[in-house]
N, C-alpha and C positions, 0 to 999 in steps of 0.2 A: 527406435530412434526416429527423428523426423527426416524429411526428405533432403536435408543438406548434404548427406552422404551421397545420395543419388545425383544431386546437382553437380557435386565436385567430381565424383568418380565415374559417372556414366552408368547406364543400366547394367551393362555386361559385368563391369568390375564390381558394381554394388552387389550383384547377386552372389559374388564369390567372397564378400567380406564376412568375417566372423562377427559375432555380436560385440566382442571386445574391441576389434578393430573399428567397428562402426562407432562405438562409444568414444574411443580415443579420438577419432576424426572430429566428432561433434564437440568434444571437450576442447580441442585445439581451437576450433572456431569460437567457442564461448570465451576463451581467454583472449583471443585476438580482437574480438569485436566489442567487448564490454568496455565500460567507462573510459572514454577518451577526452572528456571535456574539462581536463585541467592540465596545466603545463608544468607540473613539478619536475624538478631535475633529481636524478639519482646518482650519487657519487660512488662508484665502485670501490674507491679507496677509503671511504669512510666506514670503518668497521663497527658493527653493532652486535648482533647475536648470530650464532651459527644455526640454532634451531629454536623455533618458537611454537608453542602450543596454543591453539585457539579454543578457549573454553566456551564454545557456542555452536550454533548450527545455522543452516539456512543461508539467506543472502548476506548477512553480516560476516559469517565465517568465510564465505567466498570472497567478500570484499577485502578482508584482511589478508587472505592468501594471495590475492593479486598483487598487492603492494609488497608483500614479503618476497614474491618471486622477482619483482623489479629490483629489490634491494639485495638479492642473493641470499636470502634467509630460507633455510629448509623449514617446512611446516609439519605440524602434527595435528590431525583432526581427531576429535572425540565424537562419538555418536551413540545413540540408543540402538537397540536391536532393530526397530522399525526404520531407522535411518541408515541402515547398512549400505544401501545403494544410492544415497543422496549425493547431490553434485559436490558438496563441500568435501565429502569423503573421497571422491574420485580426484578432486583437484589437489589435495594435500599429498605430501611426500610419504607420510605415514598416517594410519588411521587405526584407532583402538576403540572397541566397544566398552562403554562404561555402565551398561545396565539396560533394563527394560524400558518400555516407552514412557511411563509416567515420569515427569520431570524430577520429582523428588527422589527417584531411584536412578537417575541418569545425569542430566545436565545440572542438577543441584546436588549431586552426590559428591561432596568434597573429598571423602576418603578415596573413592574410586578414581577421581581425577588426580589427586595427589600421587596415587600409586602409578598412574600412567606417566606422570611427569618424571618420576624416578626411573621407570622402565625405559623411557625414550631419551632420558637425559636432556630434556628441554631446558634451555637456559632462561626462558622468559615465557610469560603467559599473557595473551591478549584476551580480555573477557567479552569483547563486543558490547552489546547492550542487553539489558534484562538479565535473567538468570543470576549469576554471581558477580555481575559487573560492579555493583555497589555494595558488596558484602565485605565488611571490614575484617571478619574472621578469616575469610578466604585469603585476603591480602596479607593478613598477619601470618597465616600458615605458610604462604609462599616465602615471605621474608625470612621466616625461621629456617627454611630449607635452602636459603641462598638463591632463590629463584626470583627473577625480576618481574614485578607486576606492571604491565603496561597501563599505567594510570597513576593517580595521585597516591600519596602515602595513606596509611590507615587513619591518621588523625584527621585529614581532610575528608576522607570518606565518611567517617563517623560524624564529624561536625556538620557537613553539608547533606549527608544522606538522612540524617534525622531532622525532620522538618521543624521540630520544636527548637532544637539547639541552633539550627541554621538561621531561624528567624531572630533569635537573640543576638547571634553574631552579626547578622545583617544590620540590626539596629545599632550595635556598637560601631560598625564600620560606616555609619551615616548613610545607609542604603534605605530608601523609602520602603516601608512595610505596610501590610494590610492589618487593620485592627482585628484583634482576636484574642483567644485564650492561649497563653504561652506554655501551659503545662500539659500533662497527659490526662485525658478524660478517663475516669475510672469505670463508670458504668452508665447505663441508659438514663438513670435518674439525674446523674450529674450532667450528662449531655444536655438534657432538657433545661436544667437550671442555667447552664452557661449560655445556651442558645437564647434564652429569654433575656439574659443580661446584655448580650451583644446586640440582639435585635434581629428578627427574621428579615430576609432569608439568611441562612448560614451554610457554609460548606464543611462537611464532615470528611476528613482526609486521613489516610493511613500515614503515620509518622515516617515509616520507612518506604513509602510508596512511590509510584511513578507510573507513567504510561496510562493514566486515567483509572488505574485499578485501585479499589478501596476508597473511592470517592462518591459521595452522595450530596445532593442539594436538598435541604429541608426547609419547608415553608411554614411548618407548625410543629407542635409537640409530638403528634403521632408520627409524622415523617421523620422526626429526629430519633425517636425510639427505634423505628424500623431501620433507618439509615445507620444507626450505631450498630445494630445487630448484623446487618448485611456487610457493612464496611469492615467490621472486625473479623468476620468470617473470611472475606475475600483477602484482607491483608495478611491473615495468618496463612492462608493457602498459597498466596503469591510470593510473600516475602519472609514467611516464618516469623512475623512480628505483628501482633494484633493491636499495638498501641495506636490511638487516634488523637487527633487534635481538631479543634473547631475554630473557624474564623469567619469574619463577615464575608458574605458572598457579594461580589461586585457585579451588579447586573449589567449586561450588555457591553462587556469590555472587548478589547482586542487582546490577543495572546501574541506577544512579540518577545523573542528571546535573543540574547547576545551570545555569540560564540567567543569564548576566551581560550587563550593558549599561553601557558606559562612554563618556565623551566626551573631547574634547581638552583639557579644563580640569581634569583630575584627579579628576573625579567618577566613581564606579562603584557599581552596584547589583547585587544578586542578586535575580532575579525568581522565587524559589522553585524547586522541583525538578520533574523529570519521571521517572516510573518507566518504565524501558525494558527490563525483564527478559525479556519474552516474545520470544525470538529463535529464528531458525533460521539455521545457518551464520554465526553472529556478526552477523546482520543483524536489525534490529528488525522486529517484526510488529505488536505491539499496544503502545501507549504510553498513559500517563494522567498527569494532574496534579490534585492532588498525589499523593504516594505514601502507601499505607496503612501503611507500615512506619516512617516517620520520626516522631519526637516533636519538639516545638519546639526542644529543646536541640540535638539532632543536626542538624536542619535549619539552625539558626543557625550551628553550627560549620562545616558544609559550605559554607554560603553565604559565610561570612567568609573561609574558606580560598580559595574560588574568586575572590573579589574581591581578596584579597591577591596571588594569582597574576596576575590581570589588571593590577593596578597595578605589579607587578614588571617587566612588559614594556611598560609605558605603553600598554596596550591601549585602543583607541577604536573601538567599534562593538558590535554584538551578537555574543556568542560563547557557547560552551558548554563547561563543565568537567565531564568525565565521571569518575565514581567507581565502583569496585567496593565493595560494602558486604557484610560478612559477617553471620552470624546474630547476632553480639553487637553489631552496629551500629558496628563498626570500619570505617572507610572509607579507601580508598586511591586516589590519583590515577591515572587511566588515560590520559587525553589531553585536550587542549583543541582544540576545533574552532573555527577562526577564521573562521566563516561562519554563515549562517543554517542551522539544522538542519531536516531533513525534518519533524520532529515539533513544530515551533514553534507550530502552531495551538492545542495544548492549553494552552500558557502564555498565549497571547492570550485564550483563553476565560476563564481564572480571574483574570486581571489587568486585562482591558479594554484592554490596549495593542496597538497595531499595530506589530509589531517591524520591518517593512519601513519604515514611516514614521520610526521612531526611528533606524534605520540611515542613512536619507537625511538627516535633520536633523543627526545627529552628523557625517556626512561633509562637510556644508556648514559646520560649525563652530559650530553652536548648542549651548549647554549643555543638559544633561538637564533636563526640566521637573519631575521627581519626586525626592522623597527616599525613603530606605529605608522610613521609617515609612508612606509613602503606598502601598506595594505590598501589595495584599490577596491573600488566598486566598478567592476568591468562587465557591463552588460546586465542581463537579467536571467534568472533561472527559476523554473517552476517544477515542483515535484508533486506527483499524484501517487498515492499509495493504492496499488491495485490489490484488492482483497478477494478471496473466495467467499463472498458474502452476497446475500440477497438484499439489494438496496431498497426494495419495496416493502421490507419488514424492518421498521424502526431504523431506517437509513443504513441497515446492514447487519443482518444476523448471519452467523457463520454457515458456510456450505462445505460439505466434504465430498470427496470423490477422486477419481484418477483423471489426470490431464490426458485425454485421448488425443488431443491435437494442441500444439503449442508453438507459436511463432512470434518472436519479439520484433517490434517495428524498427529494427536497427538500420533499415535502408532509408529511413527518413533522416534528413540532415540534422545535425546537432542534437541527437537523441542519445541518452545514456539509460541503460536498464541495469539496475542492481537486482539480481535475482539469485535464488539458490535452488531453482527447480528446472526441470526439462520435461519434454514430452514423455509421458509414462509415469511421472512422479505422482505420489499420493498426497492429497491434502487431507490430513487426518484430524481426529478430534483432540489429539494430544497437544498440539502446538498452535501458535498463532496462525490464523488463516491468510497471512500476507502472501501474495504470489510474487510481487516485485515492487520496486520503487521505480517509477517511470519519470525521468527527468528530461526536460528540454531547455535549451539555452538559446538566447537571441541577443542582438545588440540592444534591444529595448523590450519592454514588457509585451507590447502588442505582437512582436515577432515570436517571442517565447510562447505566448498563448496560442498563436496560430499553429506553431509546430506541435504543441501539445494536442490540439484538436486533431491534427493529421495523424499523429502517433497513436492516439486512442482509436481512431477509425481503422488503423492498420494493425492493431494488436489482435492476434488470433488466440483465443482461449476456449477450448472445448472440453467438456467433461464435468465442469463445475459451474455453478452460478457465480457471476462476478459483478463487480460494481462499476464497470466502465460506463454504463449509461448514466449513473449519478455523477461521476467525475466529469464527463463531457458536458452535462447540463450545468454544472457549477461553473466551469471555466468560460462558458459562453453567456452566462446570465448577465444582463445589463448591470446589475448591482455589483457583481464581482468585477466585471470589466472596468467599471469606473472606480473600483477600490472601496466601495461602500460596504464594508464587511465587519463582522464581529463574531464572537463565539456563538452567537444565537442565529447565525446566518441560515443554517439549514431549517430549524423549526419556524423561522419567520418567513422564509421564501416558500416553504412547503408545509404550511400549518396542518394540512390533512395527510401528511406523509408524502413521500416521493412517488410519483405516478408515471415517470418516464417522460420522454419528449412529447410535447403537445404539437402535433403537426399543424402548420398553416395550410390554407387551401392549396397553395402552390406546391408545398412539400408533399401533401397527400397525393396530388396528381403525379408528382415525380415518382413517388413510391409505387403507385398503381401502374404507371407506365413501365417502370423498371421490372416489376414483378411479372407483368404480362409479357414483356420482351424476353425475360428469362424463360418463361414457360414455352414460348414459341421457339426460342433457340434450342431448347432441349428436345422439343418435338422434331425439329429438323435434324438434330444430331442423331436421334434414335433411328432415322432413316438410313444412316450410314453404318457400314460394318468394316472395320479395319481400314478406314480411309476410302472405302469404295462404296458407291451407292448400291443399296440392295436392288435386285431386279424386281420391279413391281409387276403385278398382274396388269394393271393399267397405269400408264405413265401419268404421274401427278405433276401439275404445273401450279399448284396452289401457292398463292402469294398474299392471301389475306385471311384473317381469323376474327371471328366474333366471339368474345369471351365475356364471362361474368366473374367479377372479382369481389369476394367478400372480405371486408376489412372493418374490424370493430363492429359497430351496429349497422353499418351500411353495406349495400350490395350495389356495385357499380358496373354498368355496361362499358366494355372497353373494346375498341376496334384496333387491330394491329395489321399493318401491311409492311412487307419486306422490301427494302431498297438497298441491295448490295449487302454490306455488313451492318447496315443501320436498319432501324425499325421506325416507321411513322406510326405513332400511337395517338388515338383520339380518346380523350377522357373529358367528361363534362362539356362536350362540344368544343374542346380546345385540342389542337394537335401539338404533340411533342415529338421531337426527334431524339431517339435513343441510340447511342453508338458505343460499342465496346468490342474488345477482341473476343469476347464470349468464350473464355477459357473456363469451362464449367467444372474442370477438375481442380482449379485453384481455390484455396480457402478465401482469397481476396479477389474482388472483382471491381475493376475501375470502370465506371460508367460515366459517359458524358450525356447530359440531358439538356438540350437546347443551349449548349455551350458551357453548362455548369458541371464541373467534375465532382463526382461522388465516389467514395470507396465504400462498397457494401460487402456484407458477408451473408451467404445463404447457409443457414445452420442446419436445416432439415427439410425434407419433402417426403411425400408418400403418394401412393397410387390414387388416392381420393382427391388429389389436387391441393391438399393442405401443404403449406410451406411456411417456414420461419425465416425472416430476413432481418439482419441487423442493419439499420438505416439511421444515420445521424446518432449513432451510439445506442439506440433503443431497439430491442427486438420486437418486431411486429409479426403477428400471426395472420396469415391470409389463406383464403381458399380460392383457387383459380379453376374454373370449369368452362368448358365450351358452352355455347348458348343452349344447345340441345341437352347436355348433361345437367345444366342448371335447371332447366324446365322439369326434367325427370327427378331431380333430387328432392323436390317437394313431396314426393311419394314415399321417400325413405323414412322409416320410423326413427325418432330421436332417441338417443341413449338416455336412460333414466339417470338422474343425478344420484350420487352415492348418499345413503342415509348415514350421517355422522352423529346423530343424536346420542348414541351410546358409546361414542369413541372419544377418547381424550388423546390429543396429539400434541407433542412438543413442537414449538415453532422452530427449534434449532437442535442440533445434536449436542449431547452433554451427559453429565452424570446427575442422578437424583441425589441431592444433598439433604433434603428435608421433606417429610410428608406431614402436613398439618391436620390430617383427619385420621380417625381410627375406625375400625368396623363398628357399625351401629350408629355413627354420626349422621345427622341429616345434612344433605348438601343441596344447594339450589343454584340455578343458573344465574350468573352475574350479568346484568345488562347495564349499558351506559345510560 
């Protein structure tokens, strides 16, 4: 477990804690400090359900459990065998294993889940998002057993979960729709014919899809054939339904969605919009509410069309109607998600509502407590999806590993972290690599973004590669700050791929000065033993150091002199004053450089002077040597580069689903 137990209990008591006691203490802290950024009220006299099963895992399962605890509802968690020690399992009142790690044998295993519902006598099921959340057969089986599904009825799930049927219903409800083919595409040849009729580019989409899965953009016949094959395979794997549709691809749009909430009494509300245009591979990365782009008239028109669609299918629960919006503020229906969205926290922050609570109330049959005029836009909220991904590879290819150190930035004001992991958790190949959803709130957008910048700098994640560097660069980019965004933001801003933060000359000097000061602070600490100076052979009064710092392609002479707890550092002929408490055991280090505060993280170091420092979100590798050591290092032989000419490496973990060659085939290197 992390050092929270040590902080609370003290070292002597900490040493006597059992692992179970330690986990319990950390879990209490998790429940206490997580999401505080909405002001929903919970009436203890309003009866709903005695026991609720969450048919999901990870952060969304934890999120549902938190609201259930506030409402006095006992919870049942399900889990695969590899998730036996997951946070959501520990948080729930009961937990039952439903199968091995593959989702088809556990979280998508309806028979096993139905058996757990019977065994635990759960009265209701919340599906979260993904998995079975939009599966009409699961909702039908629950209804047949008299178990309440926390979501809409099977008719709405089928109508809106099927992109073909939902598009037809949207047209009938006078909702703006994208031009395209309204039927099911039978094969690759028909896909090519339809694409030619619509006109390239086209979007090939899984009819039962969502979350960017089963989607491909095709610009010609060859890409259409390939897209049909891959999309149908991915759709069958992710949703058990390989049907596809094709529609015109609207180039350079914004992705803006409307949150709706409806009850079983004919009441429906729109809870304002969420801007979700920052995406990679059709999956959202950064979301915010409200949108910088919408004016009140467009917002109202989108909201009214979203409610009209919800009423057309007699929708009752929380749901999201997604739109593509062009530069002229024309908007087109994309799809309706009949579930709780990943990004729902930003809506909760600006409205004060707890959407999970509202879903449970509606499922029990209560009418909505609010009118449309009661729904505010109070402040601004931003959400960053923190993934175990390498952002330098296609803006994020999955990373796996164990979280060797993990510390959420909950000490930063107005921060909410929705997560389902803790220190020691495994990020595996079996499930989505999301670590958490990091949400910040402010009275305006600038304040929310500034807090997000601070929160990202203070987020400690060790053991896996993560995308914090990309998230930080996005939220400080001038285009994003002024609201000039679209779904093409990432490839337009980083046409050659993401390379990390590009240091200005001042920032480079700050990094060099900080790294040199850290080196000297460590040298001084090594002279002390249990708080007492070691007895030297000859008393040292050294107060200055001449160093050589290697950063990138440059080698920089750096002079450091000590002045109390501060260091005066000369870099490029300029002097910088570096001040800190120099707590080298802390994963976070607050440093003030000529009056500018920076939060840095030193990730690694070794005896050769090499060190890795996270500075302004990006990890930089440096080598710090004394002047003498730098002179001698030129005589050290360089390590030969690995010969990879005969090695085929996957860029990410996964399973091999197809091999396109056979023994005896001729193969050649593909070059750009």
